[in-house]
N, C-alpha and C positions, 0 to 999 in steps of 0.2 A: 554266696560272702555270710561269712558270721558276723552278728551283730555286736563282738570287739573288733574287728577290725572296720566296722563301718563305720568311716567319717564323714560328717557331712557339709555339703561343699554350699557355704552362703549364695553365691554367686554361679550362674551358669546362662550359658549362651540363650537359653529362651525365657532368661529377665529378661531382654531385652525390648522383647515385642510385648511382654511382660507389663513394662512399665508405665511403655506410652497408651496402653488402656486407662490403667490406675491412675495415671497422672494425670491424662485429659482429664478424667471422674472430680480430680478433685480441683483441678485449676479452673473449670465450669461451674463447678459453687463457689468458688474465693472469690471469678466472674459477679456471677451473681448477686453473692450479700454484697461488694465492692461497691454493684450499679446501682440498686434500690437502699441503701446507705445514702450512698451519695448523692444521686437526684431522687430521693422519694421523699426519704427525709431530711435533709440535705445538710447532713453531716460535713464540716470540713474535707478534705484533704489529709490532714493531720489526722484525726482519727479516724479517719479510711486507711488511713495506705502507712498511716507511720503509728495504728496504735492496735486496732481490730486484727488489721493482714499479719502481721508479725506475735502473735497472739496466738491465731489460728495458725501459727503456724508452728509453732513452739510445740502447739499440745498433739501435731501431728508429730513430731521430732520424738517426742517423749513416747505417745502408745506406740511408732514405730520398735522405738525401741526395746521394749516391750516384749514385743510380738517376733522380732527378728530370737528372743533369747530364748523363748517360747518354741520357737520354729526348729532351733539346734537344739535346745535340750527333750525336743519328742522322736527328731530322727538320729538323732545317736543315743537314747533306748530305744526306741524298737527298731534299729534298724534297718531303717528304709529313708525314700528320700521326702518330703512331705513339701506344703506348698504354703510360707507362710500366709495370716488371716490377715486381708487389705482394713484399711484403715483411712479413717480419714473423717472431716463431717456428714454427720449426718443430715443429706437429702429434707425430707420430709420436714423432720424438725426444726431442720433449720430456718423453712416457710413459716412452721412455726411461732421462732420465736423472733421470726421477722414481723407477720405480721397480726399477732397474738402480743405479744408483748412488746417490745420498739416498739411499732407502730401509734398503738393508743397512748403511748407514753407524749411522743411528740404529737401525736394532731391536739389531747387534748393543751398542753402547754406550750406548744415550738418550743419548747428547746431541747436541740439536740443533746447536748451534752450530757442533758439529763437523761436522754431515751438511753444513751448510751448504758449511764450510769447504772440506771435499772438492769438493761440489758446482759450484763457483765456480773451482776447481785443476785440477775432470775438464773447464770450458765454455775456460777459456781454452787447455788443451794439445787441448782436439778442437777447439777454432777454427784454431789450426798446422797438425792433419794437413786439416781444409779448408778451409785454404789452399793445401796442394800440394795438391791436388787440379786447381791450375790447371796442373801441370804435364804429365798427364794428361788432364786432362781436354776436352779440342780433337780428342785421335786419340779419343778415345771416342768422341765425335758423328760424323767423320770414318765410322767404323768400322763405329757402330751404326747400325742400321736405326731412322726411327720408330715405329717398327710396333711395335718393342722396346720402346722407350725413354717411348712413349705408354701403350702394354699396358701397363708396371708400373704406370703412375701412375690407370689410369683403375682398374687396382685397389684399390688404396689410396681414390680416387674409392666405388667401389662399395660398398663393406664399413665404413671407417673414418669417412669426411664425408659420406654419405649416408644405411645404413642405419642408424649410429646415433645421429642426430638427425631421422630417420625415426623411429626410437623412443621415443626424448623427444617427440616428439607428438601417440602415442597412448598413450605415458601419462599426458597433460596435454591431452586431443580439445579443451575446450575451448576452450582458451586457443591452442593448438596448432596448431588447423584456424583458428581465425582469421584466426592470423599466416600458415600456409599458403595461405591462398585469395590472401591479397591476391598472394601472390609469384607463384603460378600464373598470376594474372590480367596482373602488371605487368612481370615479371621474365623466365616462362616463353611467354607470351602474344606480350605486349609488346602489350597494349593498355592505352588511356594512360587514369590514374586522374585524379581528379577538382583544379584546381590545378594540375594534373604535376604531384602531388611526389610524392619516389621511392617506389617500392615497399620498401623496403629499411626505410625510414625510420616510413613507415604499419604496417608490417605490428610495427615494435617495439614505434611509439606505440600500436594498437591489443592486441597482444598484454600490454601492462603494463596497460591500464586494463581488462581483461575481469579482471588477473590482480590489481590493487589491489581491485577490487567483488567479487571472491570470497576476496576475505584470503590469494591464494598468492602478496602480493609487502607491500614494506612501507616504510614511510618513514622513514628510522633512518643522523644524523651521525655520528655512531661510529668515528673513526677518524680523520676526518676531519682533515687539519693542514699542515704543509708540510715534504715528503723531497726536501732536493734530494738528488741525485746525488753519492758522495764517492767519490773513491777509496777499496779496502781493500788496500793494501801488501802488509799483515799478514797478512791471514787470505788472502788470497790462497797469500803462500808457505807458509803452516799447510798448506792444502791440497795441493801441488804437491808437498813433501815429504812427505806422509801418502800420495798416490800413489806416491813410489817404493819408500816403507817398502811398501805391499805391493802390487806391482804387475799383480797377479792383476787388479787392477782397470781393469785396459788393454785386459786379454781383450773386457772390454763397451766400452769408451772410443774403441778403433780399429774395430771393426766398426763401431759407429753411424753414427761420424762419416766411417766408407771412405759408408757410403749416407745423410749427409745432401751429401759433393758433388756422389753420384752424380743425387739430386733436385733438383738446384739445373741440373744437367746437363737435365733432364731435361724439370724446367718450364723452362727456355732456350730447351727445342726446340720443348717445348706452344704458346711463344712466338711461332715461327719459322712455326711451323706453322698462325697464325693469323694472317702476315704482319709480325710486327716480328721484328730479328732481331738479334741484340747479343751482343758476345764474347762466348762460356760460360765463360774464362779467367778474365779481369776479375769479372765475377759471382763466382765462386767467391772469388778474391780478395777481395773481398766482405764476402762473405759470415763467411767464416772471422775478416779483423779486427772486423767488426760485433757478432763471435760472444766475439771477445777483451774490446770495450771493455768490454759487457755484462757478462764474470767479472769485468775487476779495478772495477767502477763494483758492483757486487755481485749481478748474476745469473748463475745458471750454466747458462740453456736457452740450445742455440741456434739464431742464427736464420741466415734460407734466403731465395733467392727463393720466392714460392709458389703453388702448384699455384695455379689459374684463373686465369689469363692471357684465357686468349682467352673467357672471357666478361665478364669488364672492356672485352674489344677489343671487342665484341658491343656493350655500349653505350658506342664511341663517345668513350669514356674519352683522358685527354689525361695527364700529368702530376699535378690538381690532387686528385684523386683521393687520393695517396697525401700528398702536404703538405698534408691532411686530417687523414692519420691522425696527420701527422708532429708534428699541433701537440693534438688531440685526445687524443690515448693517451697524449704525454706530461705534459699541463694532468691528466687525470685523475690518472696514477700520482703528479707533483711536491705535487701535494692533495691528496690519498686521498682523491678521491670512485670508488675504484677500491669501496674498500666499500661507499660506497652505491648507487651500481648496479649489485652484488655480492647487495643487500637487494633492489635495489629492477626490475631485467633480469629479467623468469623464461626461465629458459634455453629452454623449449616456445615461448615469445617470438622469439628469438632461430636456434632451428634450421632452422628452413626455407631462414632463409638459406642454410645452409652444402650443402641437400638440389639448392639453384639450384646452386649451384658445381661437383658431383658430376654436379649432371644435364648442365650444359654442357661440362664438359669430356669426356663420354662422347661428347656429338653432335658435339664440335665434331670428335674425336679418329676419328670415324668419318669424318667430311666430307673430313679431309685425309691421312687416307693412300689407296691404292692397294684398290678391289672388294676384290680375293685377297687382299690381307694382312688383314684381319677376321681372320682361322685365324689370324695369328698373336698378332693383338691379344687375342684370347679367351684365347690358350693363355697370355700373358702376365697374366691376369689373375686365374687361379686360386688361384699361391700362395698368395694375399692370402687369398684365402678360407679354409683350409688356417692361415693365420698368424691370422684372427678365434676359428675353433672353439677352437684352441688358450687363445688369450685368455682367450674366455668357459670354457670349460674349467675353466681355474682361476680367474676366480671366482668359480664356481662350488662350488667346493674349499672356496678363503676364506671362503664366508658360511656355508657349514655349519659351517666351524667357529669363525665369529665366538658363533652361535647355541648352544657351549658342545658343541657333537658333539664326545666323542674317541675318539682309536684311527683317524682318516681317515689310511687311504692316501692318496700324495701323488700327481699325474701322472708319469707314469714308473714307478709299481711294477708289479713284474710279474704280481701275480692281478691287479691293480688291470689294470692294458693289454690282457691275455688274457677279458676279463670281456666289456672296451668292444670288439672283436675281436669277440663271438658275437652282440653289440649291432648288426654294423654298425659301429661307429665303428672305423675306423682310428687310431691312436692314433698308431705309429709314424707310420708316412706321413705325416702331416697336418705333427708338428711335423718331418721331415725338413724341406716345405716349406714352412716359416713359417722357420724358423732361416732369415733374410737374405733375407726373403722378397722384398724391392723387386729385390734383386741376381739372385740364382735367377728371377723375375720377367723381367727384361734379357734373361738369356739365353738361354731358352727364345723369345720372341718374338722376336729377336735372330734366332738360329737357326732358326723357323720361316719369317722373311719372309727368308731367306739363301736354304732353301732354296726357298719358292717362286717367287725369281727365278734359281735355277742358280748362284747363286752360291755353290755349295759347301765351296770354302776357304775362304772366312769364314764359316760357318756350322760347319764343324770348329773352326777357328782357334777362336770361341768354346766349343765343347765340351773343348778342352783347358785353356780357360780359368778353365771350371767345375772341369774335375777337379782340376786344380789349389787352388783355392779354397777345395773341399771339401777336398781334404787337412789345411788346415794350417788348418780353422774357421770361413771369413771367412762361407761357406755351409752350410746341413747337419750347423751342429754348433752347440752352445750358445754355448764359446770357444774360442780361438787356439791353438791348438799347434804342436808339433813334426811336420812330416808323414808323414800314416799315411795307407796302403792302406787303405779299403774298397771295400765292393761299392758303391756310390753311382760311388765312385771312377774303378771299373773300367768299370758302367756307361757312365761321361763320357767316357774314353780309348778306348773298344769304336764309341762314334757317332764320334769323330774321326777313327777309321779307316779307316769303313765312308765317311764320307763322305767320304775323303781318297782313297781304292783303288777302290770299286767305278766311279764318274766315269771310270775311268783306261780301263774296258775296253768302257765305252760311245764306240759311232760318233759323229763330231756330229748331230744332227739324229734320234738314235733316244732322249734323254731323255726322249721326251713317254709320257704313263699312256695309253695309247690302250683300258686300263681305266675311267678312269676316267667316276665320272658325274657326264654333264654334263645343264645344265638344258635341258627341252625347248623348240626351237625356237619360238618366237611365230609362230602359223599363218598365214601372209601370209593379206589381204585378198582379198576377190573383189569 
């Protein structure tokens, strides 16, 4: 078929299966943020379901509109089918905003309204930072090996998108296993289901039916109504003014938004590895503007290109699956059906879809990088394991404290750190890796891949960049700071010096490692 005669079909049959996967992902995020805001931060339903959820839905509409047009343009330009980029609320950044921005305001003031106002102010300012990523995004994409970008995504997929939902399945095995079996059959194994019903839809239906039968779900129409998105200029300005009056909040905001535009860059790279080439700068601007629109209309939470494009590409979806999300999610948000679905669909029924997204991303990465770069992918994943440990250790102490136990030391207490070390739990090392884990993973993965390729100057450049970011607190520190010299900074500089200087004394052709252990050769057939 010639490019001139090619016409891209926005909606194809395969979009139906992909829709249920992306819809479930967005739905779970909205359910989680609504639950935390309502029950942890005591925000009234009129703020949660009347402002935050409709604002988030409007941001999703705005971003999806751009990505649909982008997919259509690229498909018609190249004369081949492409899969539109998935889009929604950034899951990792959502938790940072909940417990790093909104939570501290609420806990210090007990003012849920002020916490929401500061949240949307932080969202708006963060959207500006994310959009500015378009200036450096293309350069970073050019110099960063694919193994570094995809490897750090694999780390997130492994511990947060895969392991946590899988644990949810095992917490409620009767519901979770019923849905998991369908996902493994239809999405992982890619076997046909009766009447060609999408695996994601059948998994949700079966899990919900089992939950209703066992009393783990209920049908309730509380909260159903009409909640149109409305701009909140006054509240937004109050939040922004509070941010500038308390600039320490920017120490959380700026690093997490740096993470957000790197997440977009990584996910665009993931799409390119799957065969669809999108302009990273345009995507970063779209995500930033979408976040700002959401903040203006009441949602504090940043939006981004979603992780998992390879899974939807594998399903041979076009743009219809994100169009469906742009219709169904806003409908549920504007008419209060999110509260209804929150009561109806158990988390264990939806969790297997996220497990599939994690499996698909890691598998696709293994196929899209050079085999020798899998070592770089592996090291890029490791900081996220540390991040997971630090997060769960904090959750453990909070849980014990909520039971009324008094006098508990906090994480970082000197005596507790020493006791943990005696038990083989290296708190200080894991903490350093956890702080800025996605950037740390990207740097170490890119460094390793560059060394494997013999591109030592590029590897040294990443070490220098890591030293700079570490000195000002973007990585390996809890907050931004004036430049400081630490052991980690010195370590990065020593690494950079070695990578710059040592190759200068090696003759051409002598950089191979004669002592390396090679795979045993396959014996010749007789």
